[in-house]
N, CA, C, O and CB atoms as a CASP TS submission, in Angstrom:
PFRMAT TS
TARGET T0000
AUTHOR 0000-0000-0000
METHOD Language model
MODEL 1
PARENT N/A
ATOM      1  N   MET     1     -51.199  52.451 -26.881  1.00  0.00           N
ATOM      2  CA  MET     1     -50.206  51.438 -26.691  1.00  0.00           C
ATOM      3  C   MET     1     -49.866  51.324 -25.208  1.00  0.00           C
ATOM      4  O   MET     1     -48.701  51.415 -24.819  1.00  0.00           O
ATOM      5  CB  MET     1     -48.964  51.745 -27.519  1.00  0.00           C
ATOM      6  N   THR     2     -50.855  51.132 -24.418  1.00  0.00           N
ATOM      7  CA  THR     2     -50.649  50.981 -22.986  1.00  0.00           C
ATOM      8  C   THR     2     -50.712  49.527 -22.556  1.00  0.00           C
ATOM      9  O   THR     2     -50.796  49.237 -21.362  1.00  0.00           O
ATOM     10  CB  THR     2     -51.673  51.785 -22.227  1.00  0.00           C
ATOM     11  N   ASP     3     -50.674  48.623 -23.498  1.00  0.00           N
ATOM     12  CA  ASP     3     -50.687  47.205 -23.168  1.00  0.00           C
ATOM     13  C   ASP     3     -49.439  46.858 -22.370  1.00  0.00           C
ATOM     14  O   ASP     3     -48.444  47.581 -22.414  1.00  0.00           O
ATOM     15  CB  ASP     3     -50.776  46.341 -24.447  1.00  0.00           C
ATOM     16  N   SER     4     -49.495  45.746 -21.639  1.00  0.00           N
ATOM     17  CA  SER     4     -48.322  45.323 -20.882  1.00  0.00           C
ATOM     18  C   SER     4     -47.192  44.914 -21.809  1.00  0.00           C
ATOM     19  O   SER     4     -46.031  44.909 -21.399  1.00  0.00           O
ATOM     20  CB  SER     4     -48.675  44.171 -19.949  1.00  0.00           C
ATOM     21  N   PHE     5     -47.506  44.573 -23.044  1.00  0.00           N
ATOM     22  CA  PHE     5     -46.495  44.245 -24.045  1.00  0.00           C
ATOM     23  C   PHE     5     -46.654  45.204 -25.207  1.00  0.00           C
ATOM     24  O   PHE     5     -47.600  45.088 -25.986  1.00  0.00           O
ATOM     25  CB  PHE     5     -46.617  42.763 -24.519  1.00  0.00           C
ATOM     26  N   ALA     6     -45.743  46.143 -25.329  1.00  0.00           N
ATOM     27  CA  ALA     6     -45.783  47.103 -26.429  1.00  0.00           C
ATOM     28  C   ALA     6     -45.009  46.523 -27.608  1.00  0.00           C
ATOM     29  O   ALA     6     -43.924  45.973 -27.417  1.00  0.00           O
ATOM     30  CB  ALA     6     -45.194  48.485 -25.997  1.00  0.00           C
ATOM     31  N   PRO     7     -45.544  46.637 -28.820  1.00  0.00           N
ATOM     32  CA  PRO     7     -44.850  46.088 -29.982  1.00  0.00           C
ATOM     33  C   PRO     7     -43.552  46.847 -30.272  1.00  0.00           C
ATOM     34  O   PRO     7     -43.454  48.044 -30.006  1.00  0.00           O
ATOM     35  CB  PRO     7     -45.763  46.128 -31.207  1.00  0.00           C
ATOM     36  N   LEU     8     -42.577  46.153 -30.809  1.00  0.00           N
ATOM     37  CA  LEU     8     -41.318  46.778 -31.193  1.00  0.00           C
ATOM     38  C   LEU     8     -41.407  47.428 -32.563  1.00  0.00           C
ATOM     39  O   LEU     8     -40.666  48.363 -32.863  1.00  0.00           O
ATOM     40  CB  LEU     8     -40.200  45.757 -31.179  1.00  0.00           C
ATOM     41  N   THR     9     -42.318  46.930 -33.396  1.00  0.00           N
ATOM     42  CA  THR     9     -42.550  47.513 -34.716  1.00  0.00           C
ATOM     43  C   THR     9     -44.047  47.600 -34.963  1.00  0.00           C
ATOM     44  O   THR     9     -44.849  46.896 -34.350  1.00  0.00           O
ATOM     45  CB  THR     9     -41.856  46.679 -35.828  1.00  0.00           C
ATOM     46  N   ILE    10     -44.392  48.494 -35.887  1.00  0.00           N
ATOM     47  CA  ILE    10     -45.778  48.650 -36.333  1.00  0.00           C
ATOM     48  C   ILE    10     -45.752  48.687 -37.851  1.00  0.00           C
ATOM     49  O   ILE    10     -44.924  49.390 -38.429  1.00  0.00           O
ATOM     50  CB  ILE    10     -46.450  49.952 -35.732  1.00  0.00           C
ATOM     51  N   PRO    11     -46.644  47.944 -38.520  1.00  0.00           N
ATOM     52  CA  PRO    11     -46.700  48.033 -39.983  1.00  0.00           C
ATOM     53  C   PRO    11     -46.978  49.476 -40.416  1.00  0.00           C
ATOM     54  O   PRO    11     -47.802  50.162 -39.811  1.00  0.00           O
ATOM     55  CB  PRO    11     -47.790  47.080 -40.548  1.00  0.00           C
ATOM     56  N   LEU    12     -46.305  49.920 -41.438  1.00  0.00           N
ATOM     57  CA  LEU    12     -46.420  51.311 -41.890  1.00  0.00           C
ATOM     58  C   LEU    12     -47.865  51.762 -42.116  1.00  0.00           C
ATOM     59  O   LEU    12     -48.195  52.886 -41.737  1.00  0.00           O
ATOM     60  CB  LEU    12     -45.640  51.492 -43.166  1.00  0.00           C
ATOM     61  N   PRO    13     -48.741  50.956 -42.709  1.00  0.00           N
ATOM     62  CA  PRO    13     -50.113  51.440 -42.904  1.00  0.00           C
ATOM     63  C   PRO    13     -50.843  51.784 -41.590  1.00  0.00           C
ATOM     64  O   PRO    13     -51.716  52.652 -41.590  1.00  0.00           O
ATOM     65  CB  PRO    13     -50.907  50.395 -43.655  1.00  0.00           C
ATOM     66  N   GLN    14     -50.501  51.122 -40.479  1.00  0.00           N
ATOM     67  CA  GLN    14     -51.156  51.412 -39.201  1.00  0.00           C
ATOM     68  C   GLN    14     -50.406  52.440 -38.370  1.00  0.00           C
ATOM     69  O   GLN    14     -50.943  52.928 -37.375  1.00  0.00           O
ATOM     70  CB  GLN    14     -51.308  50.144 -38.405  1.00  0.00           C
ATOM     71  N   ALA    15     -49.190  52.781 -38.745  1.00  0.00           N
ATOM     72  CA  ALA    15     -48.341  53.661 -37.946  1.00  0.00           C
ATOM     73  C   ALA    15     -48.913  55.066 -37.742  1.00  0.00           C
ATOM     74  O   ALA    15     -48.850  55.565 -36.619  1.00  0.00           O
ATOM     75  CB  ALA    15     -47.001  53.768 -38.592  1.00  0.00           C
ATOM     76  N   PRO    16     -49.464  55.730 -38.753  1.00  0.00           N
ATOM     77  CA  PRO    16     -49.968  57.089 -38.501  1.00  0.00           C
ATOM     78  C   PRO    16     -51.017  57.151 -37.387  1.00  0.00           C
ATOM     79  O   PRO    16     -50.940  58.025 -36.523  1.00  0.00           O
ATOM     80  CB  PRO    16     -50.562  57.655 -39.773  1.00  0.00           C
ATOM     81  N   ALA    17     -51.979  56.254 -37.391  1.00  0.00           N
ATOM     82  CA  ALA    17     -53.005  56.262 -36.350  1.00  0.00           C
ATOM     83  C   ALA    17     -52.435  55.868 -34.993  1.00  0.00           C
ATOM     84  O   ALA    17     -52.818  56.436 -33.970  1.00  0.00           O
ATOM     85  CB  ALA    17     -54.142  55.320 -36.725  1.00  0.00           C
ATOM     86  N   ALA    18     -51.528  54.905 -34.976  1.00  0.00           N
ATOM     87  CA  ALA    18     -50.975  54.420 -33.712  1.00  0.00           C
ATOM     88  C   ALA    18     -49.995  55.410 -33.092  1.00  0.00           C
ATOM     89  O   ALA    18     -49.907  55.508 -31.868  1.00  0.00           O
ATOM     90  CB  ALA    18     -50.286  53.087 -33.924  1.00  0.00           C
ATOM     91  N   LEU    19     -49.260  56.141 -33.920  1.00  0.00           N
ATOM     92  CA  LEU    19     -48.200  57.007 -33.420  1.00  0.00           C
ATOM     93  C   LEU    19     -48.570  58.478 -33.391  1.00  0.00           C
ATOM     94  O   LEU    19     -47.868  59.273 -32.767  1.00  0.00           O
ATOM     95  CB  LEU    19     -46.985  56.829 -34.247  1.00  0.00           C
ATOM     96  N   GLY    20     -49.651  58.856 -34.049  1.00  0.00           N
ATOM     97  CA  GLY    20     -50.048  60.264 -34.074  1.00  0.00           C
ATOM     98  C   GLY    20     -49.209  61.103 -35.020  1.00  0.00           C
ATOM     99  O   GLY    20     -49.126  62.321 -34.864  1.00  0.00           O
ATOM    100  N   LEU    21     -48.591  60.465 -35.993  1.00  0.00           N
ATOM    101  CA  LEU    21     -47.794  61.156 -36.999  1.00  0.00           C
ATOM    102  C   LEU    21     -48.357  60.840 -38.379  1.00  0.00           C
ATOM    103  O   LEU    21     -48.879  59.747 -38.601  1.00  0.00           O
ATOM    104  CB  LEU    21     -46.295  60.749 -36.904  1.00  0.00           C
ATOM    105  N   SER    22     -48.254  61.784 -39.301  1.00  0.00           N
ATOM    106  CA  SER    22     -48.711  61.497 -40.657  1.00  0.00           C
ATOM    107  C   SER    22     -47.716  60.569 -41.342  1.00  0.00           C
ATOM    108  O   SER    22     -46.561  60.463 -40.932  1.00  0.00           O
ATOM    109  CB  SER    22     -48.889  62.804 -41.470  1.00  0.00           C
ATOM    110  N   ARG    23     -48.181  59.905 -42.384  1.00  0.00           N
ATOM    111  CA  ARG    23     -47.312  59.007 -43.155  1.00  0.00           C
ATOM    112  C   ARG    23     -46.128  59.782 -43.725  1.00  0.00           C
ATOM    113  O   ARG    23     -44.998  59.294 -43.705  1.00  0.00           O
ATOM    114  CB  ARG    23     -48.105  58.322 -44.297  1.00  0.00           C
ATOM    115  N   SER    24     -46.382  60.986 -44.230  1.00  0.00           N
ATOM    116  CA  SER    24     -45.276  61.771 -44.799  1.00  0.00           C
ATOM    117  C   SER    24     -44.313  62.241 -43.712  1.00  0.00           C
ATOM    118  O   SER    24     -43.113  62.340 -43.971  1.00  0.00           O
ATOM    119  CB  SER    24     -45.821  62.983 -45.573  1.00  0.00           C
ATOM    120  N   ALA    25     -44.798  62.532 -42.506  1.00  0.00           N
ATOM    121  CA  ALA    25     -43.902  62.902 -41.408  1.00  0.00           C
ATOM    122  C   ALA    25     -43.018  61.723 -41.026  1.00  0.00           C
ATOM    123  O   ALA    25     -41.844  61.902 -40.700  1.00  0.00           O
ATOM    124  CB  ALA    25     -44.709  63.384 -40.184  1.00  0.00           C
ATOM    125  N   ILE    26     -43.577  60.523 -41.065  1.00  0.00           N
ATOM    126  CA  ILE    26     -42.795  59.320 -40.770  1.00  0.00           C
ATOM    127  C   ILE    26     -41.699  59.144 -41.823  1.00  0.00           C
ATOM    128  O   ILE    26     -40.547  58.881 -41.477  1.00  0.00           O
ATOM    129  CB  ILE    26     -43.712  58.064 -40.721  1.00  0.00           C
ATOM    130  N   TYR    27     -42.047  59.287 -43.100  1.00  0.00           N
ATOM    131  CA  TYR    27     -41.048  59.149 -44.161  1.00  0.00           C
ATOM    132  C   TYR    27     -39.987  60.253 -44.076  1.00  0.00           C
ATOM    133  O   TYR    27     -38.805  59.985 -44.292  1.00  0.00           O
ATOM    134  CB  TYR    27     -41.729  59.180 -45.537  1.00  0.00           C
ATOM    135  N   ARG    28     -40.398  61.497 -43.763  1.00  0.00           N
ATOM    136  CA  ARG    28     -39.426  62.589 -43.635  1.00  0.00           C
ATOM    137  C   ARG    28     -38.438  62.298 -42.507  1.00  0.00           C
ATOM    138  O   ARG    28     -37.227  62.439 -42.680  1.00  0.00           O
ATOM    139  CB  ARG    28     -40.148  63.932 -43.378  1.00  0.00           C
ATOM    140  N   ALA    29     -38.964  61.891 -41.354  1.00  0.00           N
ATOM    141  CA  ALA    29     -38.098  61.588 -40.214  1.00  0.00           C
ATOM    142  C   ALA    29     -37.172  60.416 -40.534  1.00  0.00           C
ATOM    143  O   ALA    29     -36.016  60.409 -40.112  1.00  0.00           O
ATOM    144  CB  ALA    29     -38.942  61.273 -38.966  1.00  0.00           C
ATOM    145  N   ALA    30     -37.668  59.431 -41.273  1.00  0.00           N
ATOM    146  CA  ALA    30     -36.834  58.294 -41.660  1.00  0.00           C
ATOM    147  C   ALA    30     -35.734  58.732 -42.626  1.00  0.00           C
ATOM    148  O   ALA    30     -34.594  58.280 -42.515  1.00  0.00           O
ATOM    149  CB  ALA    30     -37.695  57.189 -42.299  1.00  0.00           C
ATOM    150  N   ALA    31     -36.067  59.605 -43.568  1.00  0.00           N
ATOM    151  CA  ALA    31     -35.074  60.095 -44.526  1.00  0.00           C
ATOM    152  C   ALA    31     -33.979  60.890 -43.829  1.00  0.00           C
ATOM    153  O   ALA    31     -32.833  60.904 -44.279  1.00  0.00           O
ATOM    154  CB  ALA    31     -35.746  60.958 -45.595  1.00  0.00           C
ATOM    155  N   GLU    32     -34.335  61.558 -42.722  1.00  0.00           N
ATOM    156  CA  GLU    32     -33.365  62.338 -41.949  1.00  0.00           C
ATOM    157  C   GLU    32     -32.618  61.468 -40.933  1.00  0.00           C
ATOM    158  O   GLU    32     -31.764  61.965 -40.200  1.00  0.00           O
ATOM    159  CB  GLU    32     -34.072  63.491 -41.229  1.00  0.00           C
ATOM    160  N   GLY    33     -32.939  60.174 -40.888  1.00  0.00           N
ATOM    161  CA  GLY    33     -32.273  59.262 -39.970  1.00  0.00           C
ATOM    162  C   GLY    33     -32.773  59.338 -38.541  1.00  0.00           C
ATOM    163  O   GLY    33     -32.110  58.837 -37.633  1.00  0.00           O
ATOM    164  N   LYS    34     -33.925  59.950 -38.320  1.00  0.00           N
ATOM    165  CA  LYS    34     -34.462  60.118 -36.967  1.00  0.00           C
ATOM    166  C   LYS    34     -35.383  58.983 -36.549  1.00  0.00           C
ATOM    167  O   LYS    34     -35.553  58.731 -35.356  1.00  0.00           O
ATOM    168  CB  LYS    34     -35.204  61.423 -36.869  1.00  0.00           C
ATOM    169  N   ILE    35     -35.975  58.299 -37.514  1.00  0.00           N
ATOM    170  CA  ILE    35     -36.839  57.141 -37.266  1.00  0.00           C
ATOM    171  C   ILE    35     -36.330  56.003 -38.147  1.00  0.00           C
ATOM    172  O   ILE    35     -35.958  56.220 -39.300  1.00  0.00           O
ATOM    173  CB  ILE    35     -38.363  57.468 -37.565  1.00  0.00           C
ATOM    174  N   LYS    36     -36.317  54.807 -37.601  1.00  0.00           N
ATOM    175  CA  LYS    36     -35.869  53.644 -38.369  1.00  0.00           C
ATOM    176  C   LYS    36     -37.067  52.914 -38.972  1.00  0.00           C
ATOM    177  O   LYS    36     -38.086  52.706 -38.313  1.00  0.00           O
ATOM    178  CB  LYS    36     -35.048  52.685 -37.477  1.00  0.00           C
ATOM    179  N   LEU    37     -36.922  52.535 -40.226  1.00  0.00           N
ATOM    180  CA  LEU    37     -37.889  51.677 -40.903  1.00  0.00           C
ATOM    181  C   LEU    37     -37.192  50.362 -41.206  1.00  0.00           C
ATOM    182  O   LEU    37     -36.011  50.343 -41.553  1.00  0.00           O
ATOM    183  CB  LEU    37     -38.447  52.348 -42.215  1.00  0.00           C
ATOM    184  N   LYS    38     -37.919  49.268 -41.076  1.00  0.00           N
ATOM    185  CA  LYS    38     -37.379  47.938 -41.332  1.00  0.00           C
ATOM    186  C   LYS    38     -38.180  47.293 -42.451  1.00  0.00           C
ATOM    187  O   LYS    38     -39.356  47.606 -42.637  1.00  0.00           O
ATOM    188  CB  LYS    38     -37.411  47.059 -40.049  1.00  0.00           C
ATOM    189  N   LYS    39     -37.549  46.394 -43.195  1.00  0.00           N
ATOM    190  CA  LYS    39     -38.236  45.650 -44.245  1.00  0.00           C
ATOM    191  C   LYS    39     -38.331  44.193 -43.848  1.00  0.00           C
ATOM    192  O   LYS    39     -37.355  43.595 -43.396  1.00  0.00           O
ATOM    193  CB  LYS    39     -37.510  45.799 -45.598  1.00  0.00           C
ATOM    194  N   LEU    40     -39.505  43.630 -44.020  1.00  0.00           N
ATOM    195  CA  LEU    40     -39.731  42.197 -43.834  1.00  0.00           C
ATOM    196  C   LEU    40     -40.508  41.751 -45.061  1.00  0.00           C
ATOM    197  O   LEU    40     -41.722  41.939 -45.146  1.00  0.00           O
ATOM    198  CB  LEU    40     -40.512  41.869 -42.474  1.00  0.00           C
ATOM    199  N   GLY    41     -39.796  41.162 -46.006  1.00  0.00           N
ATOM    200  CA  GLY    41     -40.427  40.837 -47.280  1.00  0.00           C
ATOM    201  C   GLY    41     -40.833  42.130 -47.971  1.00  0.00           C
ATOM    202  O   GLY    41     -40.005  43.016 -48.183  1.00  0.00           O
ATOM    203  N   ARG    42     -42.109  42.235 -48.320  1.00  0.00           N
ATOM    204  CA  ARG    42     -42.616  43.451 -48.969  1.00  0.00           C
ATOM    205  C   ARG    42     -43.145  44.466 -47.966  1.00  0.00           C
ATOM    206  O   ARG    42     -43.492  45.586 -48.339  1.00  0.00           O
ATOM    207  CB  ARG    42     -43.712  43.097 -49.955  1.00  0.00           C
ATOM    208  N   SER    43     -43.208  44.081 -46.705  1.00  0.00           N
ATOM    209  CA  SER    43     -43.769  44.960 -45.676  1.00  0.00           C
ATOM    210  C   SER    43     -42.721  45.929 -45.134  1.00  0.00           C
ATOM    211  O   SER    43     -41.557  45.570 -44.954  1.00  0.00           O
ATOM    212  CB  SER    43     -44.352  44.128 -44.530  1.00  0.00           C
ATOM    213  N   THR    44     -43.155  47.158 -44.880  1.00  0.00           N
ATOM    214  CA  THR    44     -42.318  48.145 -44.213  1.00  0.00           C
ATOM    215  C   THR    44     -42.838  48.282 -42.794  1.00  0.00           C
ATOM    216  O   THR    44     -44.029  48.498 -42.571  1.00  0.00           O
ATOM    217  CB  THR    44     -42.326  49.526 -44.966  1.00  0.00           C
ATOM    218  N   LEU    45     -41.923  48.153 -41.832  1.00  0.00           N
ATOM    219  CA  LEU    45     -42.269  48.234 -40.423  1.00  0.00           C
ATOM    220  C   LEU    45     -41.609  49.467 -39.817  1.00  0.00           C
ATOM    221  O   LEU    45     -40.473  49.800 -40.154  1.00  0.00           O
ATOM    222  CB  LEU    45     -41.839  46.950 -39.670  1.00  0.00           C
ATOM    223  N   VAL    46     -42.323  50.139 -38.926  1.00  0.00           N
ATOM    224  CA  VAL    46     -41.790  51.300 -38.234  1.00  0.00           C
ATOM    225  C   VAL    46     -41.251  50.830 -36.885  1.00  0.00           C
ATOM    226  O   VAL    46     -41.961  50.176 -36.120  1.00  0.00           O
ATOM    227  CB  VAL    46     -42.880  52.415 -38.058  1.00  0.00           C
ATOM    228  N   ASP    47     -40.009  51.161 -36.603  1.00  0.00           N
ATOM    229  CA  ASP    47     -39.347  50.785 -35.359  1.00  0.00           C
ATOM    230  C   ASP    47     -39.844  51.710 -34.232  1.00  0.00           C
ATOM    231  O   ASP    47     -39.502  52.892 -34.197  1.00  0.00           O
ATOM    232  CB  ASP    47     -37.785  50.867 -35.510  1.00  0.00           C
ATOM    233  N   VAL    48     -40.648  51.163 -33.322  1.00  0.00           N
ATOM    234  CA  VAL    48     -41.291  51.958 -32.273  1.00  0.00           C
ATOM    235  C   VAL    48     -40.275  52.601 -31.326  1.00  0.00           C
ATOM    236  O   VAL    48     -40.439  53.777 -31.003  1.00  0.00           O
ATOM    237  CB  VAL    48     -42.252  51.087 -31.479  1.00  0.00           C
ATOM    238  N   PRO    49     -39.234  51.898 -30.860  1.00  0.00           N
ATOM    239  CA  PRO    49     -38.267  52.572 -29.978  1.00  0.00           C
ATOM    240  C   PRO    49     -37.623  53.811 -30.622  1.00  0.00           C
ATOM    241  O   PRO    49     -37.352  54.795 -29.934  1.00  0.00           O
ATOM    242  CB  PRO    49     -37.176  51.591 -29.572  1.00  0.00           C
ATOM    243  N   SER    50     -37.379  53.764 -31.934  1.00  0.00           N
ATOM    244  CA  SER    50     -36.795  54.937 -32.593  1.00  0.00           C
ATOM    245  C   SER    50     -37.809  56.086 -32.658  1.00  0.00           C
ATOM    246  O   SER    50     -37.422  57.254 -32.606  1.00  0.00           O
ATOM    247  CB  SER    50     -36.312  54.571 -34.015  1.00  0.00           C
ATOM    248  N   VAL    51     -39.092  55.766 -32.772  1.00  0.00           N
ATOM    249  CA  VAL    51     -40.123  56.813 -32.760  1.00  0.00           C
ATOM    250  C   VAL    51     -40.206  57.440 -31.373  1.00  0.00           C
ATOM    251  O   VAL    51     -40.307  58.661 -31.247  1.00  0.00           O
ATOM    252  CB  VAL    51     -41.507  56.234 -33.177  1.00  0.00           C
ATOM    253  N   ARG    52     -40.163  56.613 -30.336  1.00  0.00           N
ATOM    254  CA  ARG    52     -40.186  57.145 -28.958  1.00  0.00           C
ATOM    255  C   ARG    52     -39.006  58.083 -28.716  1.00  0.00           C
ATOM    256  O   ARG    52     -39.171  59.152 -28.127  1.00  0.00           O
ATOM    257  CB  ARG    52     -40.159  55.988 -27.928  1.00  0.00           C
ATOM    258  N   ALA    53     -37.817  57.685 -29.170  1.00  0.00           N
ATOM    259  CA  ALA    53     -36.634  58.529 -29.012  1.00  0.00           C
ATOM    260  C   ALA    53     -36.778  59.832 -29.803  1.00  0.00           C
ATOM    261  O   ALA    53     -36.411  60.902 -29.316  1.00  0.00           O
ATOM    262  CB  ALA    53     -35.374  57.773 -29.464  1.00  0.00           C
ATOM    263  N   PHE    54     -37.312  59.738 -31.020  1.00  0.00           N
ATOM    264  CA  PHE    54     -37.528  60.923 -31.845  1.00  0.00           C
ATOM    265  C   PHE    54     -38.488  61.887 -31.162  1.00  0.00           C
ATOM    266  O   PHE    54     -38.210  63.083 -31.082  1.00  0.00           O
ATOM    267  CB  PHE    54     -38.067  60.528 -33.226  1.00  0.00           C
ATOM    268  N   LEU    55     -39.617  61.380 -30.666  1.00  0.00           N
ATOM    269  CA  LEU    55     -40.596  62.244 -30.006  1.00  0.00           C
ATOM    270  C   LEU    55     -40.028  62.855 -28.722  1.00  0.00           C
ATOM    271  O   LEU    55     -40.319  64.007 -28.401  1.00  0.00           O
ATOM    272  CB  LEU    55     -41.871  61.453 -29.691  1.00  0.00           C
ATOM    273  N   ALA    56     -39.231  62.096 -28.001  1.00  0.00           N
ATOM    274  CA  ALA    56     -38.617  62.611 -26.770  1.00  0.00           C
ATOM    275  C   ALA    56     -37.616  63.726 -27.072  1.00  0.00           C
ATOM    276  O   ALA    56     -37.373  64.585 -26.225  1.00  0.00           O
ATOM    277  CB  ALA    56     -37.920  61.474 -26.006  1.00  0.00           C
ATOM    278  N   SER    57     -37.037  63.718 -28.267  1.00  0.00           N
ATOM    279  CA  SER    57     -36.050  64.733 -28.635  1.00  0.00           C
ATOM    280  C   SER    57     -36.686  66.054 -29.076  1.00  0.00           C
ATOM    281  O   SER    57     -35.995  67.067 -29.181  1.00  0.00           O
ATOM    282  CB  SER    57     -35.168  64.205 -29.740  1.00  0.00           C
ATOM    283  N   LEU    58     -37.995  66.050 -29.333  1.00  0.00           N
ATOM    284  CA  LEU    58     -38.672  67.259 -29.775  1.00  0.00           C
ATOM    285  C   LEU    58     -38.820  68.237 -28.622  1.00  0.00           C
ATOM    286  O   LEU    58     -38.961  67.822 -27.472  1.00  0.00           O
ATOM    287  CB  LEU    58     -40.038  66.924 -30.367  1.00  0.00           C
ATOM    288  N   PRO    59     -38.791  69.539 -28.919  1.00  0.00           N
ATOM    289  CA  PRO    59     -38.968  70.516 -27.835  1.00  0.00           C
ATOM    290  C   PRO    59     -40.419  70.530 -27.350  1.00  0.00           C
ATOM    291  O   PRO    59     -41.339  70.178 -28.088  1.00  0.00           O
ATOM    292  CB  PRO    59     -38.552  71.931 -28.307  1.00  0.00           C
ATOM    293  N   ASP    60     -40.602  70.940 -26.106  1.00  0.00           N
ATOM    294  CA  ASP    60     -41.955  71.091 -25.555  1.00  0.00           C
ATOM    295  C   ASP    60     -42.636  72.266 -26.244  1.00  0.00           C
ATOM    296  O   ASP    60     -41.990  73.255 -26.592  1.00  0.00           O
ATOM    297  CB  ASP    60     -41.918  71.304 -24.003  1.00  0.00           C
ATOM    298  N   ALA    61     -43.930  72.150 -26.435  1.00  0.00           N
ATOM    299  CA  ALA    61     -44.711  73.232 -27.019  1.00  0.00           C
ATOM    300  C   ALA    61     -44.893  74.328 -25.985  1.00  0.00           C
ATOM    301  O   ALA    61     -45.068  74.056 -24.797  1.00  0.00           O
ATOM    302  CB  ALA    61     -46.082  72.722 -27.526  1.00  0.00           C
ATOM    303  N   LYS    62     -44.851  75.554 -26.443  1.00  0.00           N
ATOM    304  CA  LYS    62     -45.106  76.681 -25.556  1.00  0.00           C
ATOM    305  C   LYS    62     -46.578  77.065 -25.706  1.00  0.00           C
ATOM    306  O   LYS    62     -47.046  77.348 -26.808  1.00  0.00           O
ATOM    307  CB  LYS    62     -44.157  77.896 -25.881  1.00  0.00           C
ATOM    308  N   VAL    63     -47.297  77.071 -24.589  1.00  0.00           N
ATOM    309  CA  VAL    63     -48.719  77.361 -24.611  1.00  0.00           C
ATOM    310  C   VAL    63     -48.922  78.747 -24.003  1.00  0.00           C
ATOM    311  O   VAL    63     -48.455  79.044 -22.904  1.00  0.00           O
ATOM    312  CB  VAL    63     -49.538  76.269 -23.838  1.00  0.00           C
ATOM    313  N   ARG    64     -49.632  79.582 -24.755  1.00  0.00           N
ATOM    314  CA  ARG    64     -49.904  80.925 -24.257  1.00  0.00           C
ATOM    315  C   ARG    64     -51.124  80.911 -23.362  1.00  0.00           C
ATOM    316  O   ARG    64     -52.088  80.191 -23.621  1.00  0.00           O
ATOM    317  CB  ARG    64     -50.104  81.907 -25.415  1.00  0.00           C
ATOM    318  N   ALA    65     -51.079  81.698 -22.321  1.00  0.00           N
ATOM    319  CA  ALA    65     -52.243  81.820 -21.439  1.00  0.00           C
ATOM    320  C   ALA    65     -53.347  82.575 -22.166  1.00  0.00           C
ATOM    321  O   ALA    65     -53.081  83.498 -22.936  1.00  0.00           O
ATOM    322  CB  ALA    65     -51.868  82.543 -20.112  1.00  0.00           C
ATOM    323  N   ALA    66     -54.586  82.173 -21.915  1.00  0.00           N
ATOM    324  CA  ALA    66     -55.722  82.801 -22.596  1.00  0.00           C
ATOM    325  C   ALA    66     -56.054  84.152 -21.998  1.00  0.00           C
ATOM    326  O   ALA    66     -56.984  84.817 -22.453  1.00  0.00           O
ATOM    327  CB  ALA    66     -56.943  81.899 -22.534  1.00  0.00           C
TER
END
């Protein structure tokens, strides 16, 4: 998503590949109020700004030296 125009929402079926999260992780985060899902007719859309905020809130991974 490095385009000059980043989408504000992504359809749920494409969200796991686009966001690097599993479908169940998206639903879990939404159930906990950490990611917003929107409805447009029968379609479920993932709110990209809420995903960015959620990912930014996660702690950094600790990497051990080899």
